[in-house]
C-alpha positions in Angstrom: 24.4 20.2 9.1 23.2 18.8 5.9 20.1 16.6 6.3 19.3 13.6 4.0 16.9 14.2 1.1 14.3 12.0 2.6 14.1 14.0 5.9 11.3 16.2 4.5 9.2 13.2 3.7 9.9 11.7 7.1 8.8 15.0 8.7 5.7 15.1 6.5 4.8 11.6 7.5 5.3 12.5 11.2 3.1 15.6 10.8 0.3 13.6 9.2 0.0 11.5 12.3 -1.1 7.9 13.0 -4.1 6.7 11.1 -3.7 9.1 8.2 -1.3 7.4 5.9 -0.2 9.1 2.8 -1.4 7.6 -0.5 0.6 8.0 -3.6 -1.2 7.5 -6.9 0.6 7.9 -10.2 -0.9 8.9 -13.5 0.1 5.6 -15.0 0.4 2.5 -12.7 3.8 0.9 -12.5 4.2 -2.8 -12.9 4.8 -4.6 -9.6 8.3 -5.9 -9.5 9.0 -9.6 -10.1 10.1 -11.0 -6.8 10.7 -14.5 -5.5 10.1 -15.1 -1.8 9.8 -17.8 0.8 7.0 -17.8 3.2 7.8 -17.7 6.9 7.2 -21.4 7.4 10.0 -22.1 4.9 7.9 -24.7 3.1 6.8 -22.8 0.1 8.7 -20.6 -2.3 6.6 -18.5 -4.6 6.8 -15.3 -6.6 4.7 -12.3 -7.5 3.8 -14.1 -10.8 1.4 -16.2 -8.7 -0.6 -13.0 -8.2 -1.8 -12.8 -11.8 -5.5 -12.1 -12.0 -5.7 -11.2 -8.2 -5.9 -7.9 -6.3 -3.0 -7.9 -3.9 -2.1 -6.0 -0.8 1.7 -6.0 0.0 2.4 -4.7 3.5 6.0 -3.9 4.6 6.1 -4.0 8.4 8.2 -4.7 11.5 7.4 -6.1 14.9 9.1 -3.0 16.4 6.8 -0.6 14.5 3.9 0.5 16.7 1.8 1.7 13.8 2.4 -1.6 12.0 1.2 -3.5 15.1 -1.8 -1.1 15.5 -2.9 -1.6 11.9 -2.4 -5.3 11.6 -6.0 -6.2 12.9 -7.3 -4.1 10.0 -5.0 -5.8 7.5 -6.3 -9.1 8.8 -10.0 -8.1 8.6 -9.4 -6.7 5.1 -7.9 -10.0 4.0 -10.8 -12.0 5.5 -13.4 -9.7 3.9 -12.1 -10.1 0.4 -10.1 -13.4 0.2 -12.9 -15.4 -1.4 -13.2 -12.8 -4.2 -9.7 -13.0 -5.6 -7.8 -10.9 -3.0 -4.4 -11.8 -1.6 -2.3 -10.3 1.1 1.5 -10.6 1.7 3.1 -9.2 4.9 6.8 -8.6 4.3 8.8 -8.4 7.5 11.8 -6.0 7.1 15.3 -7.2 7.1 16.2 -5.8 10.5 13.3 -7.6 12.2 14.5 -10.7 14.1 13.0 -13.8 12.5 12.0 -15.3 15.9 10.0 -12.1 16.7 8.3 -12.2 13.3 7.4 -15.9 13.7 6.2 -15.4 17.2 4.0 -12.4 16.2 2.6 -14.3 13.2 1.8 -17.3 15.3 0.3 -15.6 18.3 -1.8 -13.2 16.2 -2.9 -16.0 13.8 -2.0 -14.1 10.7 -4.1 -15.8 8.0 -2.1 -14.7 5.0 1.4 -15.2 3.8 4.3 -13.7 5.7 7.7 -13.4 4.1 11.0 -12.5 5.8 12.9 -10.1 3.7 16.2 -11.1 5.3 18.4 -9.7 2.5 16.3 -6.6 1.9 15.8 -7.5 -1.7 12.0 -7.3 -1.7 12.0 -3.9 -0.1 14.7 -2.8 -2.7 12.6 -4.0 -5.6 9.5 -2.2 -4.3 11.3 1.1 -4.6 13.7 1.0 -1.7 11.1 0.8 1.1 12.6 2.0 4.3 9.6 3.4 6.3 7.1 1.1 7.9 4.4 0.5 7.4 4.5 0.9 3.7 1.7 -0.8 1.8 1.1 -1.4 -1.9 -2.2 -2.2 -3.6 -1.8 -4.1 -6.9 -4.5 -4.6 -9.5 -5.3 -7.8 -11.4 -3.0 -6.7 -14.2 0.0 -6.7 -11.8 0.2 -2.9 -11.6 0.8 -0.9 -8.4 -2.2 1.4 -8.2 -1.6 2.8 -4.7 1.2 3.2 -2.3 0.6 4.1 1.4 3.2 5.3 3.8 1.8 5.0 7.2 -1.5 3.5 8.2 -4.1 3.6 5.3 -7.6 4.9 5.7 -9.1 1.4 5.6 -12.6 2.6 4.6 -11.2 4.3 1.5 -8.9 1.3 0.9 -11.9 -1.1 1.0 -13.7 1.1 -1.6 -10.7 0.9 -3.9 -10.4 -2.8 -3.4 -14.1 -3.2 -4.3 -13.5 -1.3 -7.6 -10.4 -3.3 -8.4 -12.2 -6.6 -7.7 -15.0 -5.6 -10.0 -12.7 -5.0 -13.0 -12.4 -7.8 -15.5 
């Protein structure tokens, strides 16, 4: 039986375990893709261009993902800690997640940041064919992806990186 090429990565992610997400850092940061999206409430369409000059955390998640649900309080506290210093967060719900589940989760948990439904899968596609959740991207003020986490990030280390990025001019 021939296994898909990504099986090795999946096994590696599983072996790492919960709470120890893998961080990928390139030698040269890639530009974040230009994406238009509508927030969950449907009232505001925006794009990644609105992030210019901000440090941004983009979190791909699903209500059926136990690690996503477990890490969300840390995503919320990270947003609250840095939001007044030029930090933004966008939670992108995967295309297979029922919109009613996402809306209910966002409302009952009081998610304080933007939530986008990626109903067509275009946002995940543009961010490098995201399939595993949670997958999180950290973007600097110049619009470059500086870190990619598959699994739950080490939030203490993430906060240290955010501090450095916010201090950049």
